[in-house]
C-alpha positions as CSV (number, residue, x, y, z in Angstrom):
1,M,-10.7,25.4,60.5
2,N,-10.0,24.2,56.7
3,I,-6.1,25.6,56.0
4,L,-5.1,25.8,52.3
5,Q,-1.8,24.8,51.8
6,K,0.6,25.6,49.1
7,Q,2.2,23.5,46.5
8,Y,5.7,23.9,46.9
9,S,8.1,22.0,44.1
10,V,11.9,22.0,43.5
11,L,11.7,22.9,40.5
12,P,10.7,27.0,39.5
13,G,6.9,27.1,38.6
14,F,4.9,26.0,35.6
15,G,5.1,29.3,33.9
16,L,8.9,29.6,34.1
17,T,9.3,25.5,33.4
18,F,6.9,25.8,30.3
19,G,9.4,28.2,28.6
20,I,12.0,26.9,29.1
21,S,11.0,23.3,27.9
22,L,9.8,25.2,25.1
23,L,13.3,27.4,24.1
24,W,15.1,24.4,24.1
25,L,12.5,22.2,22.1
26,C,12.3,24.9,18.8
27,L,16.6,25.4,19.4
28,I,17.2,21.4,19.4
29,V,13.9,20.5,17.0
30,L,11.2,22.6,15.6
31,I,13.8,24.9,13.8
32,P,16.3,22.4,12.6
33,F,13.5,20.8,10.8
34,A,12.0,24.2,10.1
35,V,15.6,24.8,8.7
36,L,15.6,21.4,6.4
37,F,11.9,21.8,5.1
38,G,12.8,25.4,4.3
39,Q,16.1,24.2,2.1
40,A,14.4,21.5,0.3
41,G,11.3,24.2,-0.7
42,Q,13.9,25.8,-2.7
43,L,13.8,23.1,-5.1
44,G,10.0,23.4,-5.9
45,L,7.5,21.0,-6.4
46,G,9.3,19.6,-9.5
47,N,12.2,19.3,-8.7
48,F,11.9,18.3,-5.4
49,L,9.6,14.6,-7.1
50,E,12.2,13.9,-9.6
51,V,15.3,14.1,-7.0
52,V,12.8,12.0,-4.9
53,G,11.1,10.1,-7.5
54,S,14.7,8.6,-9.3
55,E,15.4,5.4,-9.5
56,R,18.6,5.5,-7.3
57,V,16.8,7.2,-5.0
58,L,14.2,5.3,-4.4
59,H,15.8,1.8,-4.0
60,A,17.7,2.9,-1.6
61,L,14.9,4.4,0.0
62,K,13.2,1.1,-0.4
63,I,16.7,-0.5,0.9
64,T,17.1,1.1,4.2
65,F,13.7,0.9,5.9
66,G,12.8,-2.5,4.1
67,T,15.8,-3.0,6.3
68,S,15.3,-1.1,9.3
69,L,11.6,-2.7,9.7
70,A,13.2,-6.7,8.7
71,A,15.4,-6.0,12.1
72,V,12.8,-4.4,13.9
73,L,10.9,-7.7,13.3
74,V,13.7,-9.9,13.5
75,N,14.9,-8.3,17.0
76,L,10.7,-8.5,18.0
77,V,10.9,-12.0,18.4
78,F,14.4,-12.8,19.8
79,G,14.8,-9.3,21.9
80,L,12.0,-10.6,23.6
81,I,13.1,-14.3,24.3
82,T,16.0,-13.2,25.2
83,A,14.5,-9.8,28.3
84,W,12.5,-12.9,28.8
85,V,15.8,-15.2,29.5
86,L,17.2,-12.2,31.3
87,V,14.1,-12.1,33.6
88,R,12.5,-15.8,34.7
89,Y,16.2,-17.6,34.6
90,T,19.2,-17.9,36.7
91,F,22.5,-19.5,35.2
92,P,26.2,-18.7,35.4
93,G,27.5,-15.7,34.0
94,K,23.6,-14.1,33.7
95,K,25.5,-10.2,34.8
96,I,28.0,-10.6,32.0
97,V,25.1,-11.8,29.2
98,D,22.9,-8.7,30.6
99,A,25.9,-6.7,30.2
100,F,26.9,-7.5,26.8
101,I,22.9,-6.6,25.7
102,D,24.5,-2.9,26.1
103,L,27.2,-2.7,23.8
104,P,26.0,-2.0,21.1
105,F,24.2,1.7,23.0
106,A,28.7,2.0,24.3
107,L,30.7,0.3,21.0
108,P,31.1,3.1,17.9
109,T,28.9,2.4,15.0
110,A,31.9,2.1,12.4
111,V,34.2,-0.5,14.8
112,A,31.0,-2.6,15.1
113,G,30.7,-2.3,10.9
114,I,34.1,-3.2,10.6
115,A,33.7,-6.1,13.1
116,L,30.5,-7.6,10.7
117,T,32.0,-6.5,7.3
118,T,35.5,-8.8,8.9
119,L,32.6,-11.7,10.4
120,Y,30.3,-11.9,7.5
121,A,32.8,-11.2,4.4
122,P,33.5,-13.9,2.6
123,N,37.1,-15.0,3.5
124,G,35.6,-13.9,7.1
125,L,35.1,-16.7,9.6
126,I,30.9,-16.8,9.5
127,G,31.1,-15.7,5.6
128,Q,33.3,-18.7,4.5
129,V,30.8,-21.2,6.2
130,L,27.8,-19.4,4.6
131,Q,30.4,-19.1,1.2
132,K,30.0,-23.1,1.0
133,L,26.0,-23.0,1.4
134,D,26.0,-21.0,-1.6
135,I,24.6,-17.9,0.8
136,K,26.2,-14.1,0.9
137,V,25.7,-11.7,3.8
138,A,28.1,-8.9,2.8
139,F,27.8,-6.2,0.4
140,T,24.4,-7.2,0.6
141,P,20.7,-6.1,2.0
142,A,21.2,-8.9,4.3
143,G,24.2,-7.8,5.4
144,I,22.5,-4.5,6.2
145,T,19.9,-6.2,8.3
146,V,22.7,-7.9,10.1
147,A,23.9,-5.0,11.4
148,L,20.7,-3.5,12.3
149,I,19.8,-5.9,14.1
150,F,23.5,-5.5,15.9
151,I,22.7,-2.3,16.7
152,S,18.7,-2.3,17.3
153,L,18.4,-5.4,20.1
154,P,18.8,-3.2,22.9
155,F,15.8,-1.0,22.4
156,I,13.7,-4.1,22.5
157,V,15.2,-5.7,25.4
158,R,15.4,-2.8,27.7
159,T,11.7,-1.6,27.3
160,V,10.7,-4.9,27.6
161,Q,12.5,-5.8,30.4
162,P,11.3,-3.6,33.7
163,V,7.6,-5.0,31.9
164,L,8.5,-8.5,32.5
165,E,9.8,-8.1,36.2
166,D,7.2,-6.0,36.9
167,L,4.9,-9.1,36.1
168,E,3.4,-10.8,38.8
169,V,4.1,-14.8,38.3
170,E,0.8,-14.7,40.2
171,L,-1.2,-14.0,37.4
172,E,0.0,-17.1,36.0
173,D,0.2,-19.4,39.0
174,A,-3.9,-18.5,38.5
175,A,-4.5,-19.4,34.5
176,T,-2.3,-22.4,35.4
177,C,-4.8,-23.4,38.4
178,L,-7.9,-22.3,35.3
179,G,-6.8,-25.0,33.3
180,A,-5.1,-22.9,30.9
181,S,-2.2,-24.2,28.5
182,R,1.0,-22.6,28.6
183,W,0.2,-20.8,24.9
184,Q,-2.9,-19.3,26.5
185,I,-1.6,-18.2,29.2
186,F,1.8,-16.4,26.9
187,S,-1.3,-14.7,24.6
188,K,-4.1,-13.6,27.5
189,V,-1.9,-12.9,30.2
190,I,1.9,-12.2,29.1
191,F,1.5,-10.6,25.6
192,P,-1.2,-8.0,27.1
193,A,1.1,-6.8,29.5
194,I,3.6,-6.4,28.0
195,T,2.4,-4.7,24.4
196,P,3.0,-1.7,24.9
197,A,6.8,-1.6,25.7
198,L,7.1,-4.2,22.6
199,L,5.8,-1.1,20.5
200,T,7.5,1.3,22.0
201,G,10.9,-0.8,21.6
202,A,10.6,-1.2,18.5
203,A,9.3,2.0,17.2
204,M,13.2,3.1,19.2
205,A,14.4,0.3,17.0
206,F,13.2,1.5,13.9
207,A,14.0,5.0,14.4
208,R,17.5,4.2,14.9
209,A,18.0,1.6,12.4
210,A,16.8,3.4,9.6
211,G,19.5,6.7,10.5
212,E,22.0,4.0,10.7
213,Y,25.6,5.0,8.6
214,G,28.3,4.3,10.8
215,S,28.0,0.2,11.8
216,V,26.3,0.2,7.7
217,I,28.2,1.2,5.5
218,F,31.1,-1.2,5.8
219,I,29.4,-4.2,5.1
220,A,26.7,-3.1,2.8
221,G,28.8,-2.5,0.1
222,N,27.7,0.3,-1.0
223,I,27.0,-0.7,-4.1
224,P,24.2,0.8,-6.0
225,M,20.8,-0.4,-7.0
226,V,21.9,-3.4,-5.4
227,S,23.1,-2.2,-1.2
228,E,23.1,1.7,-1.4
229,I,21.5,3.4,1.6
230,A,19.7,6.9,2.0
231,P,21.7,8.2,4.6
232,L,24.9,7.2,2.1
233,L,23.1,9.3,-0.7
234,I,22.3,12.0,1.6
235,T,26.5,12.4,2.2
236,A,27.5,11.9,-1.0
237,K,25.1,14.9,-2.0
238,L,26.4,16.9,0.7
239,E,30.0,16.0,-0.8
240,Q,29.0,17.2,-3.7
241,F,27.3,20.9,-2.2
242,D,23.9,19.8,-3.8
243,Y,22.4,20.6,-0.2
244,N,18.9,21.0,-2.0
245,G,19.3,17.2,-3.0
246,A,20.3,16.2,-0.1
247,T,17.6,17.6,2.4
248,A,14.8,16.6,-0.4
249,I,15.6,13.1,0.2
250,A,16.1,13.7,3.9
251,V,12.9,15.3,4.3
252,T,11.7,12.5,2.7
253,M,12.9,9.8,5.0
254,L,11.6,12.3,8.0
255,F,7.9,12.1,6.1
256,I,8.3,7.6,5.7
257,S,9.8,7.4,9.3
258,F,6.9,10.1,10.7
259,L,3.9,7.7,9.1
260,V,5.5,4.3,10.8
261,L,6.3,5.9,14.3
262,L,2.2,7.5,13.8
263,L,1.4,4.3,12.9
264,I,2.8,2.4,15.5
265,N,1.5,5.0,18.0
266,L,-2.0,4.0,17.2
267,I,-1.2,0.4,17.6
268,Q,-0.1,1.2,20.7
269,R,-3.5,3.7,21.5
270,W,-5.4,0.8,20.1
271,S,-3.4,-2.2,22.1
272,N,-4.2,-0.2,25.2
273,R,-7.5,0.7,24.8
274,R,-8.2,-3.2,23.8
275,Y,-6.8,-4.6,27.1
276,G,-7.8,-2.4,29.6
277,M,-4.7,-0.2,30.0
278,N,-3.7,3.2,30.6
């Protein structure tokens, strides 16, 4: 005799949990975005394009997204190396190094900005050495990139590290027995397995870097047309009670960020199909 057993869940049924989830999503995400777009819409298309098309705003957007992309690309390389070392090697102080990776999460961003500025300023510990080589980091886009590398590194390491830990070493041993070189093992065995995690970490790192403010304003110097970031322009317009102008820049940043994240998501789906992953 077949006995139908009802599936019970710790949480309430689908209808109630779905309703709560949708309500929470509307309150936290959708309604604020709707208000943002509504405020920007009060400008009209002509005034909107005039605000975001000004030379100063365009340069600030270029600095913001350009340095964010540069920071993510750097961390894709060195974040992967860091995760590899933490997973595959044992050395004295490993737990301390592993804990330091999360320091940008715990450290107030303003404190990080002050520390980096102190180090890379012309009279700073590192800045003095770079000054002799005629290299200037603080108060330039390079300084912004350094700050964004600092705050976005954990996103890459922490998304790749669990995947490397779960990756079966036997697969690499089998490839070695079949005569594969180290590069072939990495490109054909390891890289396909960690690609989705790398792309996820890159998306989160880029999103964090594009909206970063506290750790950047000190080391950037905020020089118009040189090292001024878009979030600072938004703050400046809010202080001038130019709410429409501030929301216009914010909507533009949101749109560009969405396009970048969509592109990363499409690449991630392609890689999943390419390498036969679910």
